[in-house]
N, C-alpha and C positions, 0 to 999 in steps of 0.2 A: 296422272300425267305429272311429271316432275317439272317444277318451275326452274327455269334457268336464271342465273344471276351473275353479274360481273361487278367488280369494284373498280372504280377509277380513282386512283390516288392523285389528287391535284398536284401535290408536291412533286411526284415523279413526272407528271405531264409537263409542268412548267419549269422543271429543273431547278427547284429551289423553293424558298419560303415566301416568295412574292407572286401573287396572282394578279398581274397588271397588264399583261399583253392581250390585245384583241385577237391576235393570231392564235395564241394559246387557247383563248376562250372559244374561238371558232373550231379549233381542233377537238376540244371537249364536246362542243355542241354536236359535231358530226358523229362522234362515237356514241353519244346518248341517242341521237336520232336513229342511227343504224340499229342500236340495240332495241329501241322501242318498236321499230319496224319489224323486228324479228321476235317480238313478244318476250324480250329478255329484261328482267328487272335490273336496274342499275343502282348501285350504291356509290354516291359521289362523296368521297372523303376529303375533308379539308384539314386532316391531321397535319400538324407542323407548319401550317400556313400562318405567317405572321402579318402579311399585308395583302389586302384585297381592295381593288378599286371597282367602281361601278362599270367602267368600260369593259373590264374582263367579265363581270357578271352578266352584263347585257348580251354579250356574245355567247357566253357559255349556257346561260339559263334563260335570259329574257327572250331570245328569239325562239325558244321552244314553243312559246305561246302563239307563234304564227302558224304552227302546224298542229298543235295538240291542245285539247281542253285541259282545264285544271284537273278534272277527274282522271284523265289519261295519265297526267303527270303524277298525280297522287298515287295511282296504281303502280306505275313503273319506275318512278324516281324517288330515291330516298337520299337526303342530304344529311351527312353526319360530320361530327367533329368541328362544328362551326363555333368559334369563340363567342361568348355571350355578347361582347361589344360589337360584333360583326352581324348579328342577327337583324338589327334594324336596317342595315344596308341591303340584305337579302330581301326583306319584306318590301322595301321601297322599290327595288328593281322589279320584283314580281308584280307589285301593284301597278306600276307604270306600264309594264309589258302587257298586262291584262287589259288595262284601259286603252292602250294604243291599238292592240290587235283586235279588240272588240269593236272599235270604231275608227279604223284606219282612214276611211274616207273623210270623216268629219275632222279628225285630228290633222290630216294633211291640209285640208281646206282651211282650218283655223290658223295653221302655221303660215300658209300662203297669204292669208288675209292680214296676219300680224306683220308680215314682211312687206306688205304693200304691193304684192304681185297679183295681178288680175288677168284672167284669160281673156 
């Protein structure tokens, strides 16, 4: 059986070298989600991207952890052409997403407690 693969060029998706829009991140998330649901391997290329912010990464990559395990994502998603100085940002977003989606109830509860809201 032949493995299907698609490449998503972030530069083309965002229309330039800045990956900063949550809407663009959501669009990429939907494409990745659709591909994984159809057992298609995704190469997410950050070629020619000069600026990335966490809001974009949370939308594009972070929310994948709400639906998929790390193992699923390792199998289906390959992230390429990330500048060395941006790798720390990716790791931070992924770690926070894993923590949040592993323990959403406790996380939401601690935020509510921190804000002084009680049921």
